[in-house]
N, C-alpha and C positions, 0 to 999 in steps of 0.2 A: 559347600556354601553355594546358595543360588546367586544368580547375577541379577537380582532384582533391582540392585543399586547400580548397576553398571551406567556408565555415563552415556548419555545420549544427547542428540541435538533437538532442541524444540522445533517441532514441525507445525505447529499450529493448532500499544499496547497501543487530544485532538487540539491541536492549536487553535484558538479563535482566530478565524481567518481575518488577516488584517486588511488594512485599507488597500494594500497592493492587489490583494486577491480580488476585492470588489471591482478595482479598476481593471484588472485583467479581464474580468467577465463582461465588461462593457464592449459591445460590438463596435463602438465607435473609435476604439483605440487604434491608432495609426502607427505607433512605433513599435518595432520589433525588439526583441531581448538585446541588451547591451547598449541601447540607444539609437542604434542604426534604424533607419527607415525600412518598414517592411513593404512587400510588394504592392505597388499601386496600380489600380486599373488604369488603362491606357484608352485613348479615344478610339483606337482601332480594335477594341476587344470585340471579338466575334465568337461564334460556335467552333471556329477552326481550332483543330488541335494544335496547330502552329502558334496560336496566340499563347503569350506568357501567362501561366497560371497565377491567379491572385487568391485562390483558395486551396486548401488541402484536398478537397475532392478533385479540382481541376487538375492538380499535380498528378494524382493517380490515374485520372482519365487519360491525361496526355501521354503517360507512360504506357498505357494499354492501347493507345492509338484510337480512343474513342472521342468524338465531339462532345464538347461541354454540355450542349443541349440534348445529348442522348444518353445521358448518365442513367445507369442501371442499378445505382445504389439506392437502397431503401431510406425512407424517413421514419423517424421516431414520431409517432402520433400520439398527440395529447400531452407532450412534455412542456408546453407553455406554463410558465410559472411554477414549474417544479424542479426541472433540470438545468442546473447551473454548476458553476465551479465549486460550490459548497455541498452539492449533492454527493452521496457516497453509495457506491455499489458494492454488495458483498461478493466477494470473488470465490466464496466457498460452497455455492449452490452445486449439488451434485446432479450434472446434467444427465446422467445415465438414469438416474432415479426419479427426478422431476420430469413429468410429461407436458406440463402446461406452462411452465414459467423457466426462465433461464437467468434471471437475476432478481435480487431484492434490493430495494433502494430505501435509504433514509434521506429525507429532505424536508426542511422547513418544520421540523417538529412531527412528522408524519412518516409512517411506513408503507412502502408501496411494494406490490408484486409486479414483475416485468417480463415481457417476452419481447426481446428486440428483433427476434427472427420473424413473428408473425403477429400482427396486432389482433390479440384474442380476446380481450375484454371489451364488448360492445364496440369494436373497431378500434380500440385505443392500445397503445404499447404498454400503459401503466394502469394499474388498479389499485386505489387507495384501500389498504387493509384495516388502518386505524390510525388514531391520533396518540401520539407518545405523551408519556408525563411530562416532558419538557423538551425544548429545542436546543438546549445546549449539550448536545451528545458528545461525550468524550471518548467512548469506546462502545462497539457493538459487534456482535457476531451472531449469525444464525447458521443452522445446520440443516443438511438434506434438503427438502424442498420448502423450508420456511416454517415448519411446523413448531419450532422451538429455538431459543437462543437467549441471549443475555445482553443487557444494555446498562451503561453507566453514564450518569449526567455529571456536569461540573459540580462540585461539591461532595461527590462520592455516592450518592444515592444510587442503588442498583436495582435492577428489575428483571424478572423472568418474563420473556417476551415469546408469545405465540402468534403467528401471523394467520392461522387458518384453523379454527376462528380466532380473531385478534384478542389478545388479553396482555396486560401488562401488570405483573404482581409484584410488589415490593419483596426485595431480598433483605434478609437479616444482615445489616452493615457489619456485625461482628463477625458473622461466619462467612460472608461472601463479599469481603472487600476486593477492589481490583488488584490492589497490592498488599500482601501481608507484610513482607519486608522487602527492600531494595537495598544492595549493597554496592559499594564501588571499592577498588583496592586503593590502599594507601600507597604513599610514595615507594615503599619497599616492595610492592608487587607481591606480598604475601600476607598481608593484614587486610581484613574487611572493615570498611566503614559504613555505618548506617545512614542512608540517604532517603529513607522510606518518606518523610515528609515532603521532600522536594518533589519527588515523583507522584505522590498523591495530589499534587497541584499541576500536573501536567495538562496541557491543552488537547492534545490528541495522542491516542494510544491505539495502535493498529496490531491486530493479532490475526493476520491473514496468511499465516504460514511463515515458516522460518522463525527468526527471533522476533520477540516482541519489539516493535519500533514505537519510540515515543518522542514527541515533540515538547520541549519546554522552552519558552522564549525562541531564541534563534539556534538552539542546540537541538541536535538529534542523537538519540541513544539507541543501542541495541541491548536488549535484556535477554538473558538466557537463565534457565532453572539453575539455581544455586545448589551446589553440591560439595560435600566435604570429605576429605580422605579418611577412609576407615582406619582408626588407629591400630586395628589388628592385622591390617594387610601385610601380606608376606608373598614375596616373588610376583606379585601383580598389585598394580596400583587400583584398589577398590574405592570407587566414590559412591556416596550414598546421598539421597535427596534431603536437603537440609530441612524443607517443610513445604506445605502447599502454598503455591503462590509466592514463593521467595524466590529472588532473582539476583544476579549479578549483572551490573550495568556497565557498558562500555561506550566510549565516544564513537560515533560514526565519523569516518574521515570526511570532512567537507572541503577539502582543499581544492577539489575540482570546481566548486561553484564560486570560488573568490569572494568578491564582496556582495554577492546575492544572498536574499533572505529566503531560507526554506519555509514552505507555507504548508504543504499537506503531502499525503501519499495516495497514490492510485494503485489497485491492485496490491501485491505485496512488495512490488519492486520499482515503482516510477515514482520519482520525488520531484515535486513541483517547486520551483522557486519563484520569485516575483518576476523573473525575466526568461526562464528557460525550464526545459524538462531534462531529467537525468535518469539513467537506468542503474539500479543496483545490481551489482554483479561480482562473482568471485574474481578478485585481482589474480589470484593465484590459486593452484589446486588446494582445497582445503585438506588439512590432515584429518584422518580418521580419529574419533574420540578416543580409541584405544591406543593410538600412536603414542609411544613414550615421549616423544618430542612435543606433542601437544599437551602434555601434563607437567611440563617444566615451567618453574617460576623464572623471573628474569636473572637470578643468580645461579641458575643451572640445577638447583635442587628441585626435588618433587614438589609441585604446588600442593599447598594444603587445601586449596579449594579448586573447583572446576566449574566453568572454564578458567584456564590460567589467565595471568594478567595479560599476556599477548593474544589470547584467543585465536590461535593459528587454525583452530578448526572451523572458523568462519571469517575468512579474510575478505570482507565486503569492501567495495569501493564504488564510485560514481562515474559514469561516463555520459557525456551529453548526447541526447537523442536529437540529432541534427534536423530531421524533417519536423518533428513536432515543434522544435524550437523555431524553426524558419516561419511557421504558420501558427505562432504562439497565440495570437489574438483571435484565431478561427476555431480554437479548441473550446467547446462548451464544457464537455466533461469526458471522462473516460470509464468505460465499464470494462467487464471481466475480458471481452474478446473484441471491443470496438472503441473507436474514437468517436465521439459525437460532436459534429461541428456546430458553429454558431447558428445555423439555419436547421439544425436537427437531422442532418444528413448522418447515416450510421455507416461508417467506415470500417473496414477489417483491420484490426490492429497488427496482424502479421504482416500486412504489406507496407506499414509505416515504420515500425521497429525492425530494422534489418541489419543495422551496423553491428559488427562483431559476430555475425553468424554466417554460415556457409551451406553447402548442399545437404548436410545431414543433421543440421540444428536450426532452431527457430526460436523466436521470443516465447516464452511461457509466462503467464500472469500470475503463477503460483510457485514459481521457483527461480533461484539465482543461478541454476546450473546453465551451461552453454551447450550441454549435450543433452538432447531429449531421447 
Protein backbone atom coordinates (compact mmCIF):
# COMPACT_ATOMS: atom_id res chain seq x y z
CA UNK A 1 0.00 0.00 0.00
CA UNK A 2 1.38 3.39 -0.97
CA UNK A 3 1.52 6.11 1.64
CA UNK A 4 -0.40 8.52 -0.57
CA UNK A 5 -2.75 9.16 2.29
CA UNK A 6 -0.14 9.53 4.98
CA UNK A 7 -0.93 12.36 7.29
CA UNK A 8 0.82 15.60 6.65
CA UNK A 9 0.85 19.13 7.98
CA UNK A 10 -0.57 21.81 5.73
CA UNK A 11 2.29 23.96 4.38
CA UNK A 12 0.61 26.36 2.41
CA UNK A 13 -7.58 31.16 5.13
CA UNK A 14 -10.42 38.54 6.19
CA UNK A 15 -11.92 40.21 9.08
CA UNK A 16 -13.40 43.55 7.85
CA UNK A 17 -11.06 45.91 9.56
CA UNK A 18 -12.92 47.49 12.42
CA UNK A 19 -12.92 51.03 13.66
CA UNK A 20 -10.00 50.17 15.91
CA UNK A 21 -7.85 49.45 12.87
CA UNK A 22 -8.74 52.71 11.23
CA UNK A 23 -7.89 54.53 14.44
CA UNK A 24 -4.58 52.72 14.68
CA UNK A 25 -3.70 53.79 11.15
CA UNK A 26 -4.06 57.49 12.02
CA UNK A 27 -0.67 59.02 12.60
CA UNK A 28 -2.16 61.40 15.11
CA UNK A 29 -2.78 58.70 17.72
CA UNK A 30 -0.76 59.34 20.85
CA UNK A 31 -1.73 56.51 23.16
CA UNK A 32 0.26 53.32 23.06
CA UNK A 33 -1.24 49.82 23.59
CA UNK A 34 -2.82 49.22 26.96
CA UNK A 35 -3.83 52.86 27.35
CA UNK A 36 -0.37 54.00 28.47
CA UNK A 37 1.10 57.10 26.89
CA UNK A 38 3.46 56.41 24.01
CA UNK A 39 6.85 58.11 23.59
CA UNK A 40 6.43 61.88 23.37
CA UNK A 41 8.85 64.21 21.56
CA UNK A 42 10.71 66.47 23.97
CA UNK A 43 11.69 70.06 23.42
CA UNK A 44 15.31 68.98 23.48
CA UNK A 45 14.94 66.50 20.59
CA UNK A 46 18.03 66.74 18.35
CA UNK A 47 19.93 64.58 15.90
CA UNK A 48 22.03 63.28 18.78
CA UNK A 49 21.85 59.53 19.28
CA UNK A 50 21.55 60.29 22.96
CA UNK A 51 18.06 61.76 22.55
CA UNK A 52 15.18 59.46 23.41
CA UNK A 53 13.71 57.84 20.28
CA UNK A 54 10.12 58.72 19.48
CA UNK A 55 9.94 56.60 16.31
CA UNK A 56 10.83 53.01 15.55
CA UNK A 57 13.45 54.14 13.05
CA UNK A 58 15.13 56.27 15.70
CA UNK A 59 15.20 53.35 18.12
CA UNK A 60 17.09 51.21 15.59
CA UNK A 61 19.43 54.06 14.69
CA UNK A 62 20.26 54.70 18.35
CA UNK A 63 21.10 51.02 18.83
CA UNK A 64 23.47 51.27 15.87
CA UNK A 65 25.07 54.51 17.13
CA UNK A 66 23.86 56.54 14.16
CA UNK A 67 22.49 60.06 14.45
CA UNK A 68 18.81 60.40 13.65
CA UNK A 69 19.47 62.84 10.78
CA UNK A 70 21.98 60.44 9.23
CA UNK A 71 19.57 57.57 8.69
CA UNK A 72 20.49 55.09 5.97
CA UNK A 73 17.12 53.35 5.88
CA UNK A 74 15.35 53.59 2.49
CA UNK A 75 11.90 55.02 1.85
CA UNK A 76 8.96 53.42 0.10
CA UNK A 77 8.39 55.68 -2.89
CA UNK A 78 4.87 56.26 -4.19
CA UNK A 79 3.01 54.57 -1.34
CA UNK A 80 0.81 57.54 -0.48
CA UNK A 81 -2.86 56.61 -0.69
CA UNK A 82 -1.95 52.96 -1.20
CA UNK A 83 -0.09 51.53 1.78
CA UNK A 84 -1.78 51.53 5.18
CA UNK A 85 -2.80 49.00 7.83
CA UNK A 86 -5.41 47.49 5.50
CA UNK A 87 -2.85 46.73 2.76
CA UNK A 88 -1.78 43.12 2.41
CA UNK A 89 1.58 41.83 1.18
CA UNK A 90 1.85 38.30 -0.17
CA UNK A 91 4.76 36.58 1.55
CA UNK A 92 4.84 33.73 -0.97
CA UNK A 93 6.78 35.46 -3.76
CA UNK A 94 9.72 33.27 -4.78
CA UNK A 95 12.56 35.77 -4.38
CA UNK A 96 15.07 33.46 -6.10
CA UNK A 97 12.82 33.18 -9.16
CA UNK A 98 11.46 36.70 -9.35
CA UNK A 99 14.07 39.16 -10.59
CA UNK A 100 12.23 42.48 -10.67
CA UNK A 101 9.73 42.31 -7.78
CA UNK A 102 9.95 41.12 -4.21
CA UNK A 103 6.36 41.56 -3.07
CA UNK A 104 2.80 41.70 -4.34
CA UNK A 105 0.25 43.96 -2.67
CA UNK A 106 -3.54 44.06 -2.49
CA UNK A 107 -4.84 47.45 -1.38
CA UNK A 108 -8.01 49.42 -2.00
CA UNK A 109 -9.41 46.94 -4.49
CA UNK A 110 -6.28 46.98 -6.65
CA UNK A 111 -3.34 44.64 -7.21
CA UNK A 112 0.19 46.04 -7.15
CA UNK A 113 3.65 44.70 -7.87
CA UNK A 114 6.36 45.99 -5.56
CA UNK A 115 10.10 46.17 -5.15
CA UNK A 116 10.96 47.53 -1.72
CA UNK A 117 14.70 47.15 -2.29
CA UNK A 118 14.98 49.29 -5.43
CA UNK A 119 12.32 51.66 -6.77
CA UNK A 120 12.16 50.11 -10.23
CA UNK A 121 8.86 51.20 -11.77
CA UNK A 122 9.50 54.71 -13.08
CA UNK A 123 11.25 55.48 -9.82
CA UNK A 124 8.36 54.11 -7.75
CA UNK A 125 8.35 51.21 -5.30
CA UNK A 126 4.88 50.11 -6.44
CA UNK A 127 3.27 49.58 -9.80
CA UNK A 128 -0.44 48.99 -10.31
CA UNK A 129 -1.07 45.72 -12.09
CA UNK A 130 -4.85 46.03 -12.29
CA UNK A 131 -8.20 46.72 -10.65
CA UNK A 132 -9.74 43.77 -8.81
CA UNK A 133 -13.41 42.72 -9.19
CA UNK A 134 -14.12 44.06 -5.69
CA UNK A 135 -12.46 45.68 -2.68
CA UNK A 136 -13.87 43.35 0.00
CA UNK A 137 -11.14 40.73 -0.40
CA UNK A 138 -11.43 37.83 2.04
CA UNK A 139 -8.56 35.67 0.81
CA UNK A 140 -5.93 35.79 -1.91
CA UNK A 141 -2.76 33.99 -2.83
CA UNK A 142 -0.21 34.50 -5.60
CA UNK A 143 2.55 32.15 -6.66
CA UNK A 144 6.05 32.58 -8.03
CA UNK A 145 6.47 36.06 -9.56
CA UNK A 146 2.83 37.07 -9.68
CA UNK A 147 1.98 35.19 -12.85
CA UNK A 148 -1.02 33.42 -11.33
CA UNK A 149 -3.10 33.08 -8.20
CA UNK A 150 -6.59 33.06 -6.74
CA UNK A 151 -8.76 35.59 -4.93
CA UNK A 152 -12.05 35.39 -3.02
CA UNK A 153 -14.40 38.24 -2.16
CA UNK A 154 -16.89 38.60 0.67
CA UNK A 155 -19.89 36.53 -0.37
CA UNK A 156 -17.82 33.73 -1.86
CA UNK A 157 -17.10 34.86 -5.42
CA UNK A 158 -13.74 33.48 -6.53
CA UNK A 159 -11.38 34.55 -9.31
CA UNK A 160 -8.33 33.20 -11.06
CA UNK A 161 -5.90 36.12 -11.04
CA UNK A 162 -2.84 36.90 -13.13
CA UNK A 163 -0.66 39.94 -12.48
CA UNK A 164 1.39 40.02 -15.69
CA UNK A 165 -0.59 40.65 -17.81
CA UNK A 166 -3.40 41.40 -15.38
CA UNK A 167 -6.61 39.39 -15.55
CA UNK A 168 -9.28 38.26 -13.09
CA UNK A 169 -11.48 35.47 -14.43
CA UNK A 170 -14.45 34.13 -12.43
CA UNK A 171 -14.12 30.65 -10.93
CA UNK A 172 -16.94 28.12 -10.86
CA UNK A 173 -18.32 28.59 -7.34
CA UNK A 174 -19.42 24.95 -7.20
CA UNK A 175 -16.00 23.62 -8.14
CA UNK A 176 -13.71 26.24 -6.60
CA UNK A 177 -15.28 27.29 -3.32
CA UNK A 178 -12.98 28.64 -0.62
CA UNK A 179 -14.15 25.90 1.76
CA UNK A 180 -15.84 22.69 0.66
CA UNK A 181 -16.33 21.53 4.26
CA UNK A 182 -15.11 22.77 7.63
CA UNK A 183 -15.56 20.53 10.65
CA UNK A 184 -15.03 20.99 14.37
CA UNK A 185 -14.78 18.31 17.02
CA UNK A 186 -17.79 17.66 19.23
CA UNK A 187 -17.39 17.53 23.01
CA UNK A 188 -16.34 13.86 22.88
CA UNK A 189 -13.20 14.77 20.89
CA UNK A 190 -13.94 12.01 18.38
CA UNK A 191 -17.02 13.12 16.45
CA UNK A 192 -16.93 15.82 13.78
CA UNK A 193 -19.60 18.50 13.42
CA UNK A 194 -20.21 20.48 10.22
CA UNK A 195 -19.46 24.23 10.62
CA UNK A 196 -19.05 25.06 6.92
CA UNK A 197 -21.67 27.82 6.81
CA UNK A 198 -19.98 29.65 9.68
CA UNK A 199 -16.60 29.62 7.97
CA UNK A 200 -17.98 30.67 4.59
CA UNK A 201 -18.88 33.93 6.38
CA UNK A 202 -15.30 34.51 7.55
CA UNK A 203 -13.98 38.07 7.37
CA UNK A 204 -10.38 37.12 6.67
CA UNK A 205 -8.74 33.89 5.52
CA UNK A 206 -4.95 33.63 5.32
CA UNK A 207 -3.13 30.84 3.47
CA UNK A 208 0.44 32.10 3.78
CA UNK A 209 2.04 28.89 4.98
CA UNK A 210 1.33 26.49 7.84
CA UNK A 211 -2.31 26.07 8.84
CA UNK A 212 -4.98 28.19 7.20
CA UNK A 213 -5.78 31.03 9.64
CA UNK A 214 -9.34 32.35 9.77
CA UNK A 215 -10.77 35.44 11.48
CA UNK A 216 -14.48 35.35 12.34
CA UNK A 217 -15.70 38.13 14.61
CA UNK A 218 -13.27 38.26 17.53
CA UNK A 219 -12.25 34.61 17.16
CA UNK A 220 -9.24 33.18 15.31
CA UNK A 221 -9.09 29.61 14.06
CA UNK A 222 -6.46 27.22 12.73
CA UNK A 223 -7.58 24.96 9.88
CA UNK A 224 -5.86 21.75 8.82
CA UNK A 225 -6.70 19.37 5.93
CA UNK A 226 -9.26 16.86 7.23
CA UNK A 227 -8.22 13.20 7.20
CA UNK A 228 -9.92 9.99 8.32
CA UNK A 229 -8.53 6.76 9.71
CA UNK A 230 -8.47 4.05 7.07
CA UNK A 231 -10.81 1.29 8.36
CA UNK A 232 -8.46 -1.36 6.96
CA UNK A 233 -5.42 -0.04 8.78
CA UNK A 234 -3.34 -2.69 10.58
CA UNK A 235 -0.14 -2.17 12.54
CA UNK A 236 0.01 1.45 11.46
CA UNK A 237 -2.50 4.27 11.63
CA UNK A 238 -3.15 5.21 8.01
CA UNK A 239 -5.02 8.45 7.48
CA UNK A 240 -6.60 9.39 4.16
CA UNK A 241 -7.64 12.79 2.81
CA UNK A 242 -11.35 13.38 3.32
CA UNK A 243 -11.76 15.60 0.29
CA UNK A 244 -10.58 18.67 -1.58
CA UNK A 245 -10.63 21.75 0.66
CA UNK A 246 -12.13 19.89 3.59
CA UNK A 247 -10.71 21.06 6.91
CA UNK A 248 -10.83 20.47 10.65
CA UNK A 249 -10.85 23.74 12.61
CA UNK A 250 -9.35 24.49 16.03
CA UNK A 251 -9.41 27.59 18.22
CA UNK A 252 -6.19 29.58 18.39
CA UNK A 253 -5.33 30.17 22.04
CA UNK A 254 -5.91 33.91 22.51
CA UNK A 255 -5.27 34.01 26.25
CA UNK A 256 -2.09 36.05 25.69
CA UNK A 257 -4.03 39.02 24.28
CA UNK A 258 -6.42 39.37 27.21
CA UNK A 259 -9.26 41.76 26.37
CA UNK A 260 -7.69 42.99 23.13
CA UNK A 261 -9.44 42.48 19.79
CA UNK A 262 -7.67 40.49 17.04
CA UNK A 263 -7.71 42.44 13.78
CA UNK A 264 -5.55 40.84 11.11
CA UNK A 265 -2.46 38.79 10.25
CA UNK A 266 0.83 39.91 8.72
CA UNK A 267 3.05 37.33 7.03
CA UNK A 268 2.09 33.88 8.33
CA UNK A 269 2.75 34.64 11.98
CA UNK A 270 2.23 38.25 13.15
CA UNK A 271 -1.17 38.82 14.71
CA UNK A 272 -2.24 42.42 15.16
CA UNK A 273 -4.79 43.42 17.79
CA UNK A 274 -6.29 46.83 18.47
CA UNK A 275 -3.42 47.53 20.88
CA UNK A 276 -0.44 45.29 20.19
CA UNK A 277 1.40 42.85 17.95
CA UNK A 278 1.97 39.16 18.72
CA UNK A 279 4.03 36.44 17.10
CA UNK A 280 2.61 33.00 16.45
CA UNK A 281 5.18 30.41 17.51
CA UNK A 282 5.47 26.80 18.64
CA UNK A 283 4.89 26.83 22.41
CA UNK A 284 6.37 23.32 22.59
CA UNK A 285 8.07 21.01 20.16
CA UNK A 286 5.41 19.82 17.68
CA UNK A 287 4.94 16.08 17.46
CA UNK A 288 5.55 14.51 14.08
CA UNK A 289 2.36 13.61 12.24
CA UNK A 290 3.31 9.94 12.36
CA UNK A 291 3.94 9.97 16.13
CA UNK A 292 1.41 7.67 17.80
CA UNK A 293 0.82 10.26 20.55
CA UNK A 294 -0.23 12.84 17.93
CA UNK A 295 -2.91 10.40 16.74
CA UNK A 296 -4.71 9.91 20.04
CA UNK A 297 -8.22 11.08 20.89
CA UNK A 298 -8.74 12.66 24.36
CA UNK A 299 -9.84 9.28 25.79
CA UNK A 300 -6.56 7.66 24.75
CA UNK A 301 -7.92 5.70 21.81
CA UNK A 302 -6.76 6.19 18.24
CA UNK A 303 -8.45 9.26 16.82
CA UNK A 304 -10.84 8.45 13.95
CA UNK A 305 -9.77 11.73 12.32
CA UNK A 306 -6.58 13.74 11.97
CA UNK A 307 -5.46 16.13 13.28
CA UNK A 308 -6.69 14.77 16.57
CA UNK A 309 -8.78 16.92 18.90
CA UNK A 310 -5.70 18.14 20.79
CA UNK A 311 -3.62 18.62 17.57
CA UNK A 312 -0.21 18.32 19.30
CA UNK A 313 1.33 18.33 15.81
CA UNK A 314 0.97 22.14 15.79
CA UNK A 315 0.97 23.60 19.35
CA UNK A 316 0.78 27.29 18.38
CA UNK A 317 0.66 30.11 20.91
CA UNK A 318 1.11 33.89 20.93
CA UNK A 319 3.89 36.00 22.42
CA UNK A 320 3.91 39.79 22.52
CA UNK A 321 6.33 41.55 20.15
CA UNK A 322 7.59 44.25 22.49
CA UNK A 323 9.28 46.63 20.06
CA UNK A 324 6.45 46.66 17.52
CA UNK A 325 3.97 47.17 20.34
CA UNK A 326 5.98 49.99 21.94
CA UNK A 327 5.84 51.86 18.62
CA UNK A 328 2.38 50.61 17.66
CA UNK A 329 1.15 53.88 16.13
CA UNK A 330 4.32 54.25 14.04
CA UNK A 331 3.61 51.03 12.11
CA UNK A 332 1.98 51.75 8.76
CA UNK A 333 2.18 48.19 7.41
CA UNK A 334 4.33 45.05 7.45
CA UNK A 335 5.69 43.30 4.38
CA UNK A 336 7.52 40.01 4.02
CA UNK A 337 10.84 41.28 5.27
CA UNK A 338 10.14 44.83 6.38
CA UNK A 339 8.20 47.08 8.72
CA UNK A 340 6.94 50.18 6.91
CA UNK A 341 6.62 53.11 9.28
CA UNK A 342 4.16 55.99 9.28
CA UNK A 343 6.49 58.13 7.13
CA UNK A 344 7.12 55.22 4.69
CA UNK A 345 10.57 54.32 6.04
CA UNK A 346 11.43 50.66 5.32
CA UNK A 347 13.00 48.91 8.32
CA UNK A 348 14.37 45.33 8.34
CA UNK A 349 12.00 43.12 10.27
CA UNK A 350 14.84 40.88 11.47
CA UNK A 351 16.15 43.79 13.57
CA UNK A 352 12.75 44.37 15.17
CA UNK A 353 11.46 40.87 15.99
CA UNK A 354 14.29 39.44 18.06
CA UNK A 355 12.70 38.17 21.28
CA UNK A 356 12.81 34.40 21.61
CA UNK A 357 15.73 34.02 19.22
CA UNK A 358 19.44 33.45 19.72
CA UNK A 359 22.73 33.26 17.83
CA UNK A 360 21.57 30.49 15.51
CA UNK A 361 17.96 31.33 14.85
CA UNK A 362 15.98 34.35 13.71
CA UNK A 363 12.51 35.46 12.77
CA UNK A 364 11.05 33.97 9.59
CA UNK A 365 7.96 35.43 7.85
CA UNK A 366 6.89 32.00 6.58
CA UNK A 367 7.50 29.68 9.52
CA UNK A 368 6.64 29.11 13.17
CA UNK A 369 9.93 27.34 13.85
CA UNK A 370 12.48 28.94 16.14
CA UNK A 371 15.34 27.01 14.51
CA UNK A 372 16.15 28.16 10.97
